C-alpha positions in Angstrom: -8.0 -18.5 2.9 -6.3 -14.8 3.2 -8.8 -11.7 1.7 -7.6 -9.1 -0.1 -7.5 -5.9 1.7 -7.2 -2.5 1.4 -3.9 -0.8 2.6 -3.6 2.4 4.9 -1.9 5.5 3.4 1.3 3.9 4.7 1.4 0.5 3.5 0.2 2.1 0.0 3.9 4.1 0.0 5.5 1.0 1.3 4.2 -1.0 -1.1 4.9 1.3 -3.8 8.6 1.3 -2.6 8.5 -2.4 -2.4 7.2 -3.0 -6.2 10.3 -0.4 -7.3 12.4 -2.7 -5.6 11.1 -6.1 -6.9 10.9 -4.7 -10.6 14.3 -3.6 -10.6 15.6 -7.2 -9.2 13.4 -8.7 -11.6 14.7 -7.0 -14.3 18.5 -7.2 -13.4 17.8 -11.2 -13.6 16.3 -11.0 -16.4 19.8 -8.6 -18.0 22.2 -10.9 -16.1 20.7 -14.4 -16.5 23.0 -17.2 -16.5 21.1 -19.4 -19.1 21.0 -16.5 -21.9 23.2 -13.3 -21.6 26.0 -14.6 -19.6 26.2 -17.8 -21.8 26.5 -15.3 -24.3 29.3 -13.6 -22.9 31.3 -17.0 -21.9 31.2 -17.8 -25.4 32.0 -14.7 -26.7 35.0 -14.8 -24.2 36.4 -18.1 -25.4 35.9 -19.5 -22.1 36.3 -23.5 -21.5 32.9 -24.8 -22.5 32.9 -26.6 -18.9 33.2 -23.0 -17.2 29.9 -22.2 -19.2 28.6 -25.5 -18.3 28.7 -24.4 -14.4 27.0 -21.3 -14.9 23.3 -22.1 -13.9 24.2 -24.8 -11.4 26.0 -22.2 -9.5 22.8 -19.7 -10.3 20.2 -21.5 -8.9 21.6 -23.9 -6.2 24.4 -21.8 -5.0 21.7 -18.9 -4.1 19.6 -21.9 -2.1 22.0 -24.1 -0.5 23.6 -21.7 2.0 20.6 -20.6 3.2 20.5 -22.7 6.5 23.8 -20.9 7.5 22.1 -17.3 5.6 19.5 -17.5 8.2 21.0 -17.4 11.3 22.8 -14.2 9.8 19.5 -12.4 8.8 17.6 -13.1 12.4 20.4 -11.0 13.6 18.9 -7.8 11.5 16.6 -6.1 13.9 15.3 -4.5 10.9 15.5 -6.7 7.9 15.9 -4.2 5.3 18.9 -3.6 5.9 19.9 -7.3 5.1 17.7 -7.2 1.9 19.8 -4.0 1.2 23.5 -5.7 1.5 22.1 -8.5 -0.4 21.2 -6.3 -3.5 24.3 -4.6 -3.1 26.5 -8.2 -3.1 24.3 -8.9 -6.3 25.2 -5.7 -7.8 28.8 -5.9 -7.0 28.9 -9.3 -8.5 27.7 -8.1 -11.5 30.1 -5.5 -12.1 32.9 -7.7 -11.4 31.6 -9.7 -14.1 31.5 -6.9 -16.8 35.1 -6.0 -15.7 36.3 -9.1 -15.8 34.9 -9.4 -19.4 36.5 -6.5 -20.5 40.2 -6.4 -18.8 41.0 -10.2 -18.6 42.2 -13.1 -21.4 39.2 -15.9 -21.9 40.0 -18.2 -19.3 41.0 -15.9 -16.3 38.0 -14.2 -17.4 35.8 -17.2 -17.0 36.7 -18.4 -14.1 36.5 -15.0 -12.7 32.9 -14.6 -13.8 32.8 -18.0 -12.1 33.8 -16.9 -8.8 31.4 -13.4 -9.2 28.8 -15.6 -9.5 29.2 -17.8 -6.5 29.4 -14.5 -4.7 26.3 -13.2 -6.3 24.3 -16.5 -5.4 25.5 -15.9 -1.9 24.3 -12.2 -1.8 21.0 -13.3 -3.6 20.5 -15.8 -0.5 20.3 -13.1 1.8 18.0 -10.9 -0.8 15.5 -14.1 -1.0 15.2 -14.6 3.0 15.1 -10.9 4.1 12.8 -9.3 1.4 10.2 -12.2 2.3 10.4 -11.2 5.8 10.2 -7.6 4.8 7.0 -8.0 2.4 5.2 -9.7 5.4 6.3 -6.8 8.2 5.3 -3.8 5.6 2.1 -5.3 4.1 -0.8 -7.3 5.7 -2.1 -10.3 4.2 -4.1 -10.6 1.1 -2.0 -7.3 -0.5 1.0 -9.4 -0.7 0.9 -11.7 -3.5 -0.6 -8.6 -5.9 2.8 -6.7 -5.2 5.1 -9.4 -6.2 2.5 -10.3 -9.5 2.6 -6.7 -10.6 6.4 -6.1 -10.2 6.8 -9.6 -12.2 4.5 -8.2 -15.1 6.4 -4.9 -15.3 9.6 -6.4 -15.5 8.1 -9.0 -18.1 7.1 -6.2 -20.0 10.6 -4.3 -19.9 12.5 -7.8 -20.5 10.0 -8.9 -23.7 10.9 -5.3 -24.9 14.8 -6.2 -24.4 14.1 -9.6 -26.2 12.7 -7.6 -29.1 15.5 -5.0 -29.6 18.2 -8.2 -29.3 16.3 -10.1 -32.5 16.1 -7.0 -34.4 19.8 -6.2 -34.1 21.1 -9.4 -34.2 23.6 -11.4 -32.4 26.4 -10.8 -35.4 25.8 -7.4 -35.2 26.5 -6.7 -31.4 29.9 -6.7 -29.7 31.1 -8.9 -27.4 31.9 -6.2 -25.1 28.1 -5.3 -25.3 26.9 -8.0 -22.9 29.4 -7.1 -20.4 28.1 -3.8 -20.8 24.4 -5.5 -20.3 25.4 -7.1 -17.2 27.0 -3.8 -15.7 23.5 -2.0 -16.1 22.2 -5.1 -14.3 24.4 -4.2 -11.5 23.1 -0.7 -11.3 19.4 -2.1 -11.3 20.2 -4.2 -8.2 21.6 -1.3 -6.5 18.4 0.5 -7.4 16.8 -2.5 -5.9 18.3 -2.3 -2.4 17.8 1.6 -2.1 14.2 1.2 -2.7 14.2 -1.8 0.0 15.8 0.4 2.1 13.6 3.0 1.7 10.5 1.0 3.2 8.9 1.7 6.5 9.5 -1.7 8.4 7.2 -2.1 11.4 9.3 -4.5 13.9 7.8 -7.7 14.9 8.2 -8.4 18.9 9.2 -11.4 20.0 8.9 -12.4 23.3 11.5 -12.1 25.6 11.6 -15.7 26.7 10.7 -17.7 23.5 13.7 -19.5 22.0 14.9 -18.4 18.5 14.4 -21.1 16.0 17.2 -22.0 13.8 16.7 -23.1 10.2 17.3 -26.8 9.8 16.7 -29.8 7.4 15.4 -31.8 10.6 12.9 -29.1 10.7 11.1 -31.0 8.0 10.5 -34.1 10.2 9.0 -32.0 12.5 6.4 -29.8 11.0 4.1 -31.3 9.0 2.7 -27.9 7.5 6.3 -27.3 6.1 6.9 -31.1 4.9 3.7 -30.8 3.1 4.6 -27.6 1.4 8.2 -28.7 0.6 6.9 -32.2 -1.2 4.5 -30.1 -3.2 6.8 -27.6 -4.0 9.4 -30.3 -4.7 7.5 -32.0 -7.1 6.4 -28.6 -8.8 9.6 -28.2 -9.7 8.4 -30.1 -13.1 7.0 -26.7 -14.3 10.3 -25.4 -13.8 12.7 -28.2 -15.3 10.5 -29.0 -18.4 10.9 -25.6 -19.8 14.2 -26.1 -21.7 12.8 -29.1 -23.7 10.4 -26.6 -25.4 13.2 -24.7 -26.9 14.9 -28.0 -27.8 11.9 -29.1 -29.7 11.5 -25.3 -31.5 15.5 -25.4 -32.5 14.4 -29.1 -34.5 13.5 -27.0 -37.2 15.0 -23.7 -36.6 18.1 -22.7 -35.0 18.6 -19.0 -35.8 19.0 -16.1 -33.2 15.3 -15.1 -34.2 14.2 -19.0 -33.1 15.7 -18.1 -29.6 14.5 -14.7 -29.4 11.3 -16.1 -30.1 11.1 -18.2 -27.0 12.6 -15.4 -25.0 9.7 -12.9 -25.6 7.3 -15.4 -25.1 8.4 -15.7 -21.6 8.5 -12.2 -20.8 5.2 -11.6 -22.3 3.6 -14.8 -20.2 5.3 -13.1 -17.2 4.0 -10.0 -18.0 0.5 -10.6 -19.0 -0.4 -13.6 -16.1 1.3 -12.7 -13.3 -0.7 -9.9 -11.9 -3.6 -12.0 -12.0 -1.8 -15.3 -10.4 -0.5 -12.3 -7.5 -4.5 -11.9 -7.3 -5.4 -15.2 -7.1 -2.5 -16.2 -4.7 -4.1 -13.4 -2.2 -7.3 -15.1 -1.9 -5.5 -18.9 -1.5 -1.8 -19.4 -2.7 -2.4 -23.7 -3.1 -4.9 -22.3 -5.6 -2.5 -20.7 -7.7 0.5 -23.4 -7.3 -2.5 -26.0 -8.1 -4.0 -24.3 -10.9 -0.7 -23.2 -12.3 1.2 -26.2 -12.1 -2.0 -28.5 -13.9 -1.6 -26.2 -16.9 2.1 -26.8 -17.0 1.8 -30.5 -16.5 -0.7 -30.9 -19.1 1.3 -29.1 -21.7 4.6 -30.8 -20.8 2.9 -34.1 -21.7 1.1 -32.3 -24.9 4.6 -31.6 -26.0 6.2 -35.1 -25.1 3.2 -36.8 -27.3 3.6 -34.2 -30.5 7.5 -35.0 -30.0 6.7 -38.6 -30.0 4.1 -39.1 -32.7 4.9 -36.0 -35.0 8.6 -35.2 -34.7 8.9 -32.4 -33.2 10.5 -30.3 -36.2 7.3 -30.8 -38.0 5.8 -28.2 -35.6 7.1 -24.7 -36.7 9.2 -22.5 -34.2 6.4 -20.3 -33.5 3.9 -22.8 -32.6 6.3 -24.2 -30.0 7.0 -20.6 -28.8 3.2 -20.5 -28.5 3.0 -23.8 -26.5 5.9 -22.5 -24.4 4.1 -19.2 -23.7 1.0 -20.7 -22.2 3.2 -23.3 -20.4 5.3 -20.5 -18.6 1.7 -18.7 -17.6 1.6 -22.1 -15.5 5.1 -22.0 -14.5 4.3 -17.9 -13.1 1.1 -19.2 -11.2 3.3 -22.1 -9.6 6.2 -19.3 -8.7 3.6 -16.4 -7.5 1.9 -19.1 -5.4 4.7 -20.5 -3.7 6.1 -17.4 -3.1 3.1 -16.6 -1.0 2.6 -19.3 0.7 5.8 -19.0 2.5 5.1 -15.5 3.2 1.9 -16.2 4.8 1.9 -19.4 6.6 4.6 -18.3 9.2 5.1 -15.5 11.7 8.3 -13.8 12.8 11.4 -15.8 12.7 9.4 -18.8 11.8 8.9 -17.5 8.7 12.8 -16.8 8.1 13.3 -20.3 9.0 10.6 -21.7 6.9 12.2 -19.7 3.9 15.6 -21.1 4.5 15.2 -24.9 5.4 12.2 -25.2 2.4 14.6 -23.3 -0.2 17.7 -25.6 0.8 15.7 -28.6 0.5 14.4 -27.9 -2.8 18.2 -27.1 -4.0 18.7 -30.4 -3.1 15.7 -31.9 -5.2 16.7 -29.4 -8.0 19.8 -31.2 -8.6 18.5 -34.8 -7.9 15.6 -34.5 -10.2 18.0 -32.7 -12.8 19.9 -35.3 -12.7 17.4 -37.9 -13.2 15.8 -35.6 -16.1 19.7 -35.7 -17.8 19.1 -39.6 -17.7 15.7 -39.5 -19.3 17.4 -37.0 -21.9 19.7 -40.0 -23.1 16.4 -41.7 -24.2 14.9 -38.7 -25.5 13.9 -35.1 -24.9 9.9 -36.3 -25.2 10.7 -38.8 -22.4 12.0 -36.1 -19.9 9.2 -33.4 -20.6 7.1 -36.2 -20.2 8.2 -37.1 -16.6 8.3 -33.6 -15.5 4.9 -33.0 -16.5 3.7 -36.2 -14.8 5.6 -34.6 -11.6 3.6 -31.2 -11.8 0.6 -32.7 -12.1 1.0 -35.0 -9.0 2.6 -31.8 -7.2 -0.8 -29.6 -8.0 -2.7 -32.6 -6.4 -0.6 -32.7 -3.3 -1.7 -28.8 -3.3 -4.7 -29.9 -2.0 -2.9 -31.3 1.7 -1.5 -27.5 1.9 -3.0 -26.0 5.2 -5.1 -22.7 3.9 -3.9 -19.0 5.6 -6.1 -17.9 7.4 -6.6 -13.9 7.7 -5.4 -13.8 11.5 
């Protein structure tokens, strides 16, 4: 179990720069979110519906599936901050390309251009995901990493909540379509800021023994490495804490399909992240497995409760604000899972093996995400409650499996 530590003067400077980098990146994710902003943008452009349907799969799986290949490229950078910089700039350029396409191209041409730019964004995100974790581990000792990610998520959550309040106040009808393109362009500048902040971090280089063979990321590693296999199994089942989220929105929409109702859920998500991420960060510094366990258990119980209410009472019988409140607590649980699994994979390995762990686990999770997403879609044909309940059970089983994870020592 890692023990929280005090940072040196140099490490405190590095931590502040990492917080700026991560906050800017998280804010960019909020502003250019495929589930909200890009969906609104594509609808406003009049692009074909199937294009809108590809936004989330390209964004989510596209940023994880290439990581086996991307890991080998990142390993070529002696200083990982350069890979983090190029990844952040790639996301920035992709956002600006999306905004430009929305401004100047006709409907379907713009839609195709957005999808291509989003694919580039996902590739750049893969580089950032791997390299930023390496940079965090090199610059900050164990016992202080979780609090950095938690504080950055909390700040970004506050900013996201403020943005959602502004959107609720303005209303969709009063906002011209080009304004959504402008929001994506602003996201591009936040990603650029993130890259520059990464570059400013002092990064000690981890020396590898000259004779040590360089390990490559591979799904076969799951069969050879028990520590990684147990982590991927637990994290895979804890995907229920992420995949169950949309059903609370659907339950709430049954009673109110207005923009204000949607804004209530966006606000709940931002407030949950802002209020809980820094706490989960400190919990993760003591035991990342516990953060995953407690967060997954909370999300699982809430998902089962939501499904039960829907079965017994009907979603429309509960006010939208009530579902938003339940969604808030559910998202608090998800934040614990997210913070815990990020801290665990950084702490449990060292050097190039950390890069291999991140790439191998993320690729495996991307595959599981597609599989479980398909299962959820099939269950949704029965009812939203059936799908929500299945993800709740998944999350509880995943939380139980965290008992089998190796606790990370201070050494």
